[in-house]
C-alpha positions as CSV (number, residue, x, y, z in Angstrom):
1,M,91.1,-89.9,201.6
2,S,92.7,-87.4,204.0
3,T,93.0,-83.8,203.0
4,P,96.5,-83.1,201.5
5,T,98.3,-80.4,203.5
6,L,101.2,-78.1,203.0
7,S,102.4,-77.0,206.5
8,S,103.2,-73.3,206.9
9,S,105.7,-71.3,208.9
10,A,104.6,-68.0,207.5
11,T,103.8,-64.9,209.6
12,E,100.4,-63.2,209.2
13,T,99.6,-59.6,209.7
14,G,96.1,-58.1,209.9
15,D,94.8,-55.3,207.7
16,Q,93.6,-52.8,210.3
17,T,90.9,-51.4,208.0
18,T,89.3,-54.6,206.8
19,G,90.5,-57.3,209.1
20,Q,91.7,-59.2,206.0
21,K,94.7,-61.5,206.6
22,I,97.8,-60.7,204.7
23,S,100.5,-63.3,204.6
24,E,104.2,-63.1,203.8
25,T,106.9,-65.6,203.8
26,S,109.0,-65.9,207.0
27,G,111.0,-69.1,206.4
28,P,111.1,-72.4,204.4
29,P,108.4,-74.9,205.3
30,P,109.0,-78.7,205.3
31,L,108.7,-81.0,202.4
32,V,105.2,-82.0,201.3
33,G,103.4,-83.1,198.1
34,P,102.9,-84.2,195.5
35,L,101.8,-81.2,193.5
36,G,100.9,-81.2,189.8
37,F,100.8,-78.5,187.2
38,I,98.5,-78.7,184.1
39,G,100.5,-76.4,181.9
40,T,104.1,-75.3,182.4
41,G,104.0,-71.7,181.0
42,N,105.5,-68.6,182.6
43,M,103.3,-68.6,185.7
44,A,103.7,-72.3,186.4
45,E,107.4,-72.0,186.0
46,A,107.5,-69.1,188.4
47,L,105.7,-71.2,191.0
48,I,107.9,-74.2,190.4
49,K,111.0,-72.1,190.8
50,G,109.6,-70.4,193.9
51,L,108.6,-73.6,195.6
52,L,112.0,-75.2,195.0
53,R,113.9,-72.1,196.0
54,A,111.9,-71.9,199.3
55,S,112.3,-75.6,199.9
56,V,108.6,-76.1,200.1
57,L,108.9,-79.1,197.8
58,R,111.6,-81.2,196.2
59,P,111.7,-81.8,192.5
60,E,110.5,-85.4,192.8
61,S,107.3,-84.1,194.5
62,I,106.3,-81.9,191.5
63,W,104.7,-83.0,188.2
64,G,104.1,-80.9,185.1
65,S,102.3,-81.6,181.9
66,E,102.8,-79.7,178.6
67,P,102.0,-80.6,175.0
68,R,105.3,-79.0,173.6
69,Q,108.2,-81.5,173.9
70,S,110.8,-78.7,173.7
71,R,109.1,-77.0,176.7
72,L,109.0,-80.2,178.7
73,E,112.7,-80.9,178.1
74,L,113.5,-77.3,179.2
75,I,111.5,-77.5,182.4
76,K,113.0,-81.0,183.2
77,Q,116.5,-79.7,182.6
78,R,116.0,-76.5,184.7
79,Y,114.2,-78.0,187.7
80,G,114.4,-81.8,187.6
81,I,110.7,-82.3,188.1
82,A,108.6,-85.1,186.6
83,V,107.2,-84.1,183.3
84,T,104.7,-85.6,180.8
85,K,102.8,-84.8,177.7
86,Y,99.6,-86.2,179.1
87,N,97.5,-84.2,181.6
88,V,95.9,-87.4,182.8
89,D,99.3,-88.6,184.2
90,V,99.5,-85.6,186.4
91,V,96.0,-86.0,188.0
92,R,96.6,-89.7,188.5
93,H,99.7,-89.0,190.6
94,C,98.8,-85.7,192.4
95,P,96.0,-84.9,194.8
96,I,96.7,-81.2,194.4
97,I,96.4,-79.8,190.9
98,V,97.3,-76.3,189.7
99,L,95.4,-75.4,186.5
100,A,97.8,-73.1,184.6
101,V,96.3,-73.1,181.1
102,K,94.7,-70.4,179.1
103,P,91.0,-69.8,179.8
104,Q,90.0,-70.6,176.2
105,I,91.2,-74.2,176.4
106,L,90.2,-74.8,180.0
107,P,86.8,-76.4,179.3
108,G,88.4,-79.1,177.2
109,V,91.2,-79.7,179.7
110,C,88.7,-80.0,182.5
111,D,86.7,-82.6,180.5
112,E,89.8,-84.5,179.8
113,I,91.1,-84.8,183.3
114,A,87.8,-84.9,185.3
115,P,87.2,-88.7,185.0
116,H,90.8,-89.5,186.2
117,M,91.0,-87.2,189.3
118,K,91.5,-88.6,192.7
119,P,88.5,-88.4,195.0
120,R,88.0,-84.9,196.5
121,S,91.1,-83.6,194.8
122,L,92.1,-80.0,195.4
123,V,92.1,-77.9,192.2
124,I,93.8,-74.5,192.2
125,S,92.9,-72.4,189.1
126,V,95.2,-69.7,187.8
127,A,92.9,-69.2,184.7
128,A,92.1,-65.5,184.6
129,G,88.4,-64.7,184.9
130,V,87.0,-68.2,185.2
131,P,84.7,-68.4,188.3
132,T,84.7,-71.4,190.6
133,A,81.1,-72.1,189.7
134,G,82.3,-72.8,186.1
135,L,85.0,-75.2,187.3
136,E,82.6,-76.9,189.6
137,A,80.3,-77.6,186.7
138,R,83.1,-79.5,184.9
139,F,84.5,-81.5,187.8
140,P,83.1,-84.4,189.9
141,P,80.8,-83.3,192.7
142,G,82.7,-82.4,195.8
143,T,85.9,-81.3,194.1
144,R,87.6,-78.7,196.2
145,I,88.3,-75.7,194.1
146,V,90.3,-72.6,194.9
147,R,90.6,-69.7,192.5
148,V,93.6,-67.4,192.5
149,M,94.5,-64.1,190.8
150,P,98.2,-63.5,190.7
151,N,100.0,-60.8,188.7
152,T,103.1,-60.8,186.5
153,P,105.6,-59.7,189.2
154,A,105.3,-63.2,190.5
155,L,107.7,-64.1,187.7
156,V,110.4,-62.3,189.7
157,G,109.2,-63.4,193.1
158,A,107.4,-60.2,193.9
159,G,103.8,-61.0,193.0
160,A,100.6,-60.1,194.7
161,T,98.0,-62.9,194.7
162,A,94.4,-62.9,195.7
163,I,92.9,-66.3,196.8
164,S,89.2,-67.3,196.9
165,A,87.6,-70.5,198.0
166,G,85.0,-72.4,196.0
167,N,82.0,-74.1,197.6
168,H,83.8,-77.2,198.8
169,A,87.2,-75.8,199.6
170,T,88.3,-76.0,203.3
171,A,90.4,-73.8,205.5
172,D,93.3,-76.2,205.0
173,D,92.9,-75.8,201.2
174,I,93.3,-72.1,201.6
175,K,96.4,-72.6,203.7
176,I,97.9,-74.9,201.0
177,T,97.2,-72.3,198.3
178,E,98.6,-69.5,200.4
179,Q,101.8,-71.4,200.9
180,I,102.2,-72.2,197.2
181,F,101.7,-68.5,196.2
182,R,103.8,-67.1,199.1
183,S,106.7,-68.7,197.3
184,V,106.4,-65.9,194.6
185,G,105.2,-63.0,196.7
186,M,102.4,-62.0,199.1
187,T,98.8,-63.2,199.3
188,V,95.4,-62.0,200.5
189,V,92.3,-64.2,201.0
190,L,89.1,-62.6,199.7
191,D,85.5,-63.5,198.8
192,E,85.2,-64.4,195.1
193,E,83.0,-61.4,194.2
194,Q,86.0,-59.2,195.0
195,L,88.3,-60.9,192.5
196,D,87.1,-58.6,189.6
197,A,88.3,-55.6,191.7
198,V,91.6,-57.4,192.3
199,T,92.0,-57.9,188.5
200,G,91.4,-54.2,188.0
201,L,93.9,-53.2,190.6
202,S,96.8,-55.6,191.2
203,G,96.1,-57.9,188.2
204,S,96.2,-55.0,185.7
205,G,98.2,-52.7,187.9
206,P,101.7,-53.7,186.6
207,A,100.6,-52.4,183.1
208,Y,99.6,-49.0,184.7
209,L,102.9,-48.8,186.5
210,F,105.0,-49.7,183.5
211,L,103.3,-46.8,181.7
212,V,104.1,-44.5,184.6
213,I,107.7,-45.6,184.6
214,E,107.9,-45.2,180.8
215,A,106.5,-41.7,181.1
216,L,108.9,-40.7,183.9
217,S,111.7,-42.0,181.7
218,D,110.5,-40.0,178.8
219,A,110.4,-37.0,181.0
220,G,113.9,-37.6,182.2
221,V,115.1,-37.7,178.6
222,K,113.2,-34.5,177.8
223,V,115.0,-32.6,180.6
224,G,118.4,-33.9,179.5
225,L,119.1,-37.3,181.0
226,S,120.3,-40.3,178.9
227,R,117.6,-42.9,178.2
228,Y,119.6,-45.5,180.3
229,N,119.9,-43.3,183.3
230,A,116.4,-42.0,183.1
231,L,114.8,-45.5,182.9
232,A,117.0,-46.8,185.8
233,L,116.2,-43.8,188.0
234,A,112.5,-44.0,187.2
235,A,112.3,-47.8,187.8
236,H,114.2,-47.7,191.1
237,T,112.2,-44.7,192.3
238,V,109.0,-46.7,192.0
239,L,110.7,-49.8,193.5
240,G,112.1,-47.8,196.4
241,S,108.9,-45.9,197.1
242,A,106.9,-49.2,197.2
243,K,109.5,-50.7,199.6
244,M,109.4,-47.7,201.8
245,L,105.6,-47.8,202.0
246,I,105.5,-51.5,202.9
247,E,108.4,-51.4,205.4
248,T,107.4,-48.3,207.2
249,G,103.6,-49.0,207.3
250,E,103.0,-45.2,206.9
251,H,100.1,-43.8,204.9
252,P,101.2,-42.9,201.4
253,G,99.9,-39.3,202.0
254,Q,102.3,-38.9,204.9
255,L,105.2,-40.3,202.9
256,K,104.3,-37.9,200.1
257,D,104.4,-35.0,202.6
258,M,107.9,-36.1,203.7
259,V,109.1,-35.3,200.1
260,T,107.2,-32.1,199.8
261,S,108.7,-28.9,201.2
262,P,107.0,-25.4,201.0
263,G,107.6,-23.8,197.7
264,G,109.8,-26.7,196.6
265,T,110.1,-28.9,193.5
266,A,108.0,-31.8,194.6
267,I,104.9,-29.6,195.3
268,A,105.3,-27.9,191.9
269,G,105.3,-31.3,190.2
270,L,102.4,-32.6,192.3
271,H,100.3,-29.6,191.4
272,T,100.8,-30.4,187.7
273,L,99.9,-34.1,188.3
274,E,96.7,-33.1,190.1
275,A,95.8,-30.5,187.5
276,G,96.3,-33.2,184.8
277,G,93.9,-35.5,186.7
278,L,96.3,-38.3,187.4
279,R,94.5,-39.5,190.6
280,T,91.1,-39.5,188.8
281,T,92.6,-41.2,185.8
282,L,94.0,-44.1,187.8
283,I,90.8,-44.6,189.7
284,N,88.9,-44.6,186.4
285,A,91.4,-47.1,185.0
286,V,90.8,-49.6,187.9
287,E,87.1,-49.2,187.6
288,A,87.2,-49.8,183.8
289,A,89.4,-52.9,184.2
290,T,87.1,-54.2,187.0
291,R,84.0,-53.8,184.7
292,R,85.8,-55.6,181.9
293,S,86.9,-58.4,184.2
294,R,83.3,-58.9,185.3
295,E,82.1,-59.1,181.7
296,L,84.8,-61.6,180.8
297,G,84.0,-63.7,183.9
298,E,80.3,-63.9,182.9
299,A,81.3,-65.1,179.4
300,A,83.7,-67.6,180.9
301,L,81.1,-69.0,183.2
302,S,78.7,-69.4,180.3
303,A,81.3,-71.2,178.3
304,M,82.2,-73.5,181.2
305,Q,78.6,-74.4,181.9
306,R,77.5,-75.2,178.3
307,D,78.4,-78.3,176.3
308,R,79.5,-80.1,179.4
309,G,81.3,-83.4,178.8
310,G,82.3,-82.7,175.3
311,G,85.9,-83.4,176.1
312,S,89.1,-82.5,174.1
313,K,92.8,-82.5,174.5
């Protein structure tokens, strides 16, 4: 069977420090497929919406399975894709499968669909913390597996997703995965051992930034702003700062200095943040989340490799 492909018209820019390729969408690619989703939760729906909006796929080229009838009906109504209650229906029709189920039920789902998969299928796993070695232990030999770590801003088309190839995945498989996830944001391709660090940084990072925004909003209220205005100003300050950093390509330290005048308000505030250990606290948070991701990954690998072939729905 020939390798399924999703052709790309994206531009690619290089990270000058690491040489890592960073890809962003530049235009809608042509129709390809079919693509199947096992699970139609929030992340799967974000991807379906993004793929259709970018004209990467048409509704008839997308399948989704889901045990909840009400959810199936909602997804069908919103996007017009093919839906089914049975995971096996998806793998029988689609050579490219996105596993978008919770890690705790993944072993049973893998055992259910493995006997029905097309030869050398491409499996893209969104399951947090589950290594490719664990998936390879559950699927037929030679199954091409790609592991991804997106984050929740993908739900609004502004995600940051790291992509890692399993033992049998090809360069074309990575291009396919990049194209799928570019529909909901930007992508980087990394070695799998770096995905725990990604989980600690961009995977968990939205939680850190929501806390920062909440704290800034509280501060605004403390100094006399209404809650509505304080929250709006804080959120758009973070959004605008990120946009400025990305679009100018300047170092964050240089952009910080642009705001900071001698004896001014910004330097007074920055002094307080440094005295409070904000920089060290954020570094420690990423390190702690990375360690926890590694621990959970080891547990997930153990769970995937034991009791193989038990099967469940």
